[in-house]
VMD Tcl script that draws the C-alpha trace (Angstrom):
set ca {
  {63.52 117.31 66.02}
  {66.09 117.58 68.81}
  {64.50 117.43 72.24}
  {61.00 116.66 70.97}
  {58.96 113.65 72.13}
  {57.28 111.53 69.42}
  {54.67 108.84 70.05}
  {54.38 106.37 67.20}
  {51.81 103.56 67.09}
  {52.52 100.41 65.15}
  {56.16 101.17 65.89}
  {57.45 97.58 65.82}
  {57.54 97.01 62.07}
  {57.26 98.57 58.65}
  {56.47 102.24 58.37}
  {56.18 102.64 62.15}
  {59.63 101.27 62.83}
  {61.18 103.24 59.96}
  {59.55 106.43 61.31}
  {60.70 105.80 64.84}
  {64.32 105.23 63.85}
  {64.34 108.25 61.50}
  {62.81 110.62 64.03}
  {65.25 109.38 66.66}
  {68.17 109.96 64.27}
  {66.96 113.57 63.95}
  {67.02 114.01 67.77}
  {63.53 113.06 68.94}
  {62.86 110.95 72.02}
  {60.61 108.18 70.85}
  {57.80 106.10 72.37}
  {56.75 103.15 70.21}
  {53.51 101.28 70.73}
  {52.05 98.09 69.35}
  {50.35 94.80 70.21}
  {53.47 92.64 69.93}
  {56.21 93.08 72.52}
  {59.15 91.55 70.65}
  {59.08 93.82 67.60}
  {58.78 96.84 69.85}
  {61.86 95.72 71.82}
  {63.79 95.28 68.57}
  {62.93 98.83 67.54}
  {64.03 100.22 70.87}
  {67.26 98.19 70.80}
  {68.07 99.49 67.33}
  {67.44 103.10 68.33}
  {69.46 102.79 71.52}
  {72.25 101.05 69.62}
  {72.49 104.18 67.47}
  {72.63 106.43 70.50}
  {69.00 107.48 70.62}
  {66.43 107.39 73.38}
  {63.36 105.22 73.05}
  {60.83 103.38 75.16}
  {58.07 100.92 74.27}
  {54.69 100.08 75.65}
  {52.39 97.27 74.62}
  {49.23 98.89 73.31}
  {46.03 97.75 71.58}
  {44.82 101.01 70.10}
  {41.31 99.58 69.79}
  {41.05 99.95 73.56}
  {40.65 103.50 74.92}
  {42.29 102.44 78.22}
  {45.41 101.46 76.31}
  {45.43 104.74 74.45}
  {45.20 106.60 77.75}
  {48.04 104.49 79.15}
  {50.20 105.17 76.13}
  {49.97 108.99 76.34}
  {50.38 108.87 80.14}
  {53.51 106.74 79.67}
  {55.03 109.24 77.27}
  {54.40 112.15 79.62}
  {55.70 110.23 82.64}
  {58.82 109.11 80.77}
  {59.74 112.35 78.97}
  {57.47 115.07 80.47}
  {55.75 116.07 77.21}
  {54.29 115.00 73.89}
  {55.18 117.01 70.77}
  {54.46 114.60 67.91}
  {51.87 111.83 67.48}
  {52.07 109.45 64.51}
  {48.86 107.44 64.18}
  {50.31 104.61 62.15}
  {48.65 101.55 63.69}
  {46.07 99.97 61.44}
  {45.46 97.13 59.05}
  {43.05 95.54 56.61}
  {41.50 92.11 56.52}
  {39.15 90.67 53.91}
  {35.79 89.28 54.92}
  {35.83 85.73 56.18}
  {34.19 83.48 53.60}
  {33.21 86.63 51.72}
  {30.71 87.62 54.41}
  {31.13 90.75 56.59}
  {29.99 90.37 60.17}
  {29.10 93.25 62.52}
  {32.16 92.49 64.66}
  {34.37 92.81 61.54}
  {32.99 96.25 60.91}
  {33.59 97.44 64.39}
  {37.07 95.95 64.52}
  {38.11 97.74 61.33}
  {36.74 101.08 62.52}
  {38.16 100.71 66.05}
  {41.62 99.84 64.68}
  {41.92 102.34 61.85}
  {39.70 105.26 62.79}
  {38.51 105.37 66.39}
  {42.10 104.94 67.58}
  {43.15 108.07 65.68}
  {40.37 110.06 67.32}
  {41.16 108.78 70.82}
  {44.88 109.26 70.69}
  {44.61 112.68 69.07}
  {42.22 114.04 71.65}
  {44.37 112.57 74.45}
  {47.66 114.01 73.11}
  {46.39 117.46 72.08}
  {46.16 118.96 75.61}
  {49.85 118.08 76.23}
  {50.85 119.65 72.89}
  {48.76 122.75 73.68}
  {50.63 123.22 76.95}
  {53.91 123.29 75.02}
  {52.50 125.85 72.59}
  {52.70 123.61 69.50}
  {52.42 120.09 68.24}
  {52.11 117.90 65.20}
  {49.83 114.95 64.48}
  {50.40 112.77 61.41}
  {47.80 110.20 60.46}
  {48.54 107.29 58.13}
  {45.78 106.63 55.61}
  {45.53 104.57 52.44}
  {44.52 104.83 48.79}
  {41.71 102.52 49.78}
  {40.12 105.67 51.25}
  {39.32 106.95 47.73}
  {39.76 103.93 45.45}
  {37.50 100.89 45.70}
  {39.06 97.59 46.81}
  {36.94 94.44 46.45}
  {36.15 92.78 49.79}
  {37.63 95.61 51.91}
  {34.65 97.91 52.41}
  {34.99 98.52 56.19}
  {38.73 99.22 55.81}
  {38.14 101.72 52.98}
  {35.42 103.42 54.93}
  {37.61 103.71 58.00}
  {40.49 105.20 56.06}
  {38.14 107.64 54.37}
  {37.12 108.62 57.87}
  {40.77 109.21 58.76}
  {41.10 111.65 55.82}
  {38.01 113.56 57.02}
  {39.05 113.42 60.66}
  {42.48 114.83 59.76}
  {40.99 117.90 58.12}
  {38.47 118.44 60.93}
  {41.06 118.11 63.72}
  {43.34 120.52 61.82}
  {40.58 123.07 61.99}
  {39.79 122.31 65.64}
  {43.39 122.47 66.90}
  {44.69 125.34 64.73}
  {44.15 127.87 67.55}
  {46.49 125.81 69.75}
  {49.17 125.78 67.03}
  {48.71 122.01 66.62}
  {49.09 120.95 63.03}
  {47.26 117.81 61.79}
  {48.23 116.24 58.47}
  {48.17 112.80 56.91}
  {49.89 110.56 54.40}
  {47.91 108.43 51.97}
  {49.89 105.26 51.21}
  {49.79 103.15 48.13}
  {51.76 99.92 47.77}
  {54.51 99.77 50.47}
  {56.84 96.84 50.99}
  {56.02 96.17 54.62}
  {56.49 92.79 56.07}
  {52.80 92.00 55.75}
  {52.68 93.09 52.11}
  {55.68 91.00 51.10}
  {54.24 87.95 52.83}
  {50.89 88.47 51.12}
  {52.45 88.77 47.68}
  {54.50 85.64 48.21}
  {51.40 83.71 49.31}
  {49.80 84.75 46.02}
  {52.90 83.54 44.17}
  {53.64 87.08 42.95}
  {56.97 88.98 42.96}
  {56.52 91.83 45.51}
  {58.83 94.00 43.45}
  {56.77 93.72 40.25}
  {54.08 96.40 40.73}
  {54.03 97.86 37.23}
  {50.30 97.23 36.87}
  {49.53 99.21 40.02}
  {52.28 101.86 40.39}
  {53.75 104.23 37.80}
  {57.23 103.81 39.25}
  {56.82 100.07 38.81}
  {57.82 99.02 42.35}
  {56.49 99.13 45.88}
  {57.51 101.96 48.19}
  {60.00 101.39 51.04}
  {58.97 102.11 54.65}
  {61.77 104.64 54.95}
  {60.38 106.55 51.95}
  {57.15 107.01 53.79}
  {59.02 107.87 57.01}
  {60.73 110.82 55.31}
  {57.39 112.33 54.45}
  {56.17 111.86 58.02}
  {59.36 113.42 59.30}
  {58.73 116.46 57.11}
  {55.15 116.85 58.31}
  {56.20 116.42 61.97}
  {59.01 118.90 61.75}
  {59.20 122.71 61.71}
  {59.96 122.47 58.01}
  {56.19 121.98 57.60}
  {55.21 124.78 60.04}
  {52.71 126.31 57.62}
  {51.06 123.08 56.55}
  {47.95 121.69 58.21}
  {44.85 119.80 57.14}
  {46.60 118.19 54.18}
  {46.76 114.65 52.95}
  {50.02 113.87 51.04}
  {49.92 110.88 48.66}
  {52.96 108.65 48.94}
  {52.25 105.97 46.39}
  {54.68 106.08 43.49}
  {51.91 107.29 41.20}
  {48.76 105.13 41.05}
  {48.19 103.61 37.61}
  {44.80 105.27 37.47}
  {46.64 108.56 36.92}
  {48.31 107.23 33.72}
  {44.84 106.37 32.34}
  {43.58 109.88 33.06}
  {46.61 111.36 31.33}
  {46.20 109.11 28.29}
  {42.63 110.26 27.81}
  {43.31 113.99 28.22}
}
mol new
graphics top color blue
foreach p $ca { graphics top sphere $p radius 0.5 }
foreach p [lrange $ca 0 end-1] q [lrange $ca 1 end] { graphics top cylinder $p $q radius 0.2 }
display resetview
């Protein structure tokens, strides 16, 4: 990754932070984006403390103006964009069990429209360099029903479809577009949620074949692979990083 420029949304915590630090360790110049300034600064400080180069810009990916400013910042800072990791996103159950129109639009803007906007903005810069890689972060909610999370699941299903379609659209420019489909990952938000439910975050035997949540760095290694030349003949693919959903064990038992 030496000499490349990687833009990573949601780069202040969890998978985004792990990805930023890993790509930097492999030689990439990193731009991290997110809505909270302090976590972004912490990511930058950690990278710079290890001898890497990083910059941060406060970004709300739901706003197209912010997406434009993010890509412009990367080009102004480093002169190019080689890798885009669309990691920003999130889920939120319906308030009082009732979905409102604004909830629907918020989930789609955050999880799906942002991927479209940033990809189309970054692609011309990648094309000028003769190659590029886009990695989109999706969720098992895109293909497995989750009660009270319909807009989130629909948005992530859209990310899967958009990944395949952009791969077809950008192939002529040698821009590869792939995605990772995440299961249970021990991000800060997940751990907090489990603790609020009075549940041990490490005990995931009922949901994951490996019996534990994934670590952000384990996802980051898959993103690194897809962003690197090691995956030069892979595009339009969604790789599951979930420790083996328990639904698979039921299928095996019945076969």
